[in-house]
C-alpha positions in Angstrom: 172.9 236.3 287.2 170.8 239.5 287.4 167.0 240.1 287.9 165.4 242.5 285.8 163.2 243.0 288.9 165.8 244.1 291.3 165.3 246.8 294.0 168.6 248.2 292.4 169.4 251.8 291.3 169.3 251.0 288.1 165.5 250.1 288.1 164.5 253.7 289.5 164.3 254.9 286.0 161.7 252.3 285.3 160.0 252.8 288.1 159.6 256.8 287.5 158.8 255.9 283.7 155.5 253.9 284.8 154.7 256.4 287.3 154.7 259.2 284.6 152.7 256.9 282.1 149.8 256.2 285.1 150.1 259.9 285.5 149.5 260.6 281.7 146.9 257.7 281.5 145.1 259.2 284.5 144.9 262.7 282.8 143.7 261.1 279.8 140.8 258.7 281.3 139.8 262.5 283.2 139.5 264.3 280.1 137.2 261.8 278.4 134.8 261.8 281.5 134.7 265.6 280.9 133.9 265.0 277.4 131.6 262.3 277.8 129.7 263.1 281.0 127.5 266.5 282.4 129.9 268.6 284.1 127.6 269.2 286.7 126.1 265.4 288.2 128.5 263.6 285.7 125.6 261.3 283.9 126.4 260.0 280.6 125.5 262.8 278.0 122.9 261.9 275.3 124.3 262.7 272.0 123.0 264.0 268.5 124.2 264.0 265.3 122.4 265.9 262.5 124.3 266.2 258.6 122.7 269.6 257.4 124.0 269.0 253.5 124.0 272.3 251.9 126.6 273.6 254.2 128.3 270.2 254.4 128.3 270.3 258.4 127.7 267.8 261.3 125.9 269.4 264.1 126.8 267.5 267.5 123.9 268.2 270.1 125.0 266.5 274.0 122.2 267.3 276.5 122.0 265.7 280.0 118.6 263.9 281.0 119.3 264.3 284.7 119.9 267.9 284.4 117.6 268.7 281.5 120.1 270.9 279.8 122.4 271.4 276.5 125.8 270.8 277.5 127.5 270.8 273.9 126.3 272.0 270.3 128.9 272.6 267.9 129.4 272.3 264.3 131.8 270.5 262.2 133.1 270.1 258.7 132.7 267.2 256.8 136.2 266.7 255.0 
């Protein structure tokens, strides 16, 4: 009987696949970190959301309480 976890050459494809998935997961986590943490100091951002009724928009603002700066100010359509 042949083990699925042996070090035979057939398992190299599985190892490469898992390595690729680990790299994708690290990139995903890095992108999430950039989106929710201050790019200057790494502190988690404080988010506020405001609905602007006449234009049917949502304003997203993000600021860093440590650096005391506004990092993000974006408008999104409500659909």
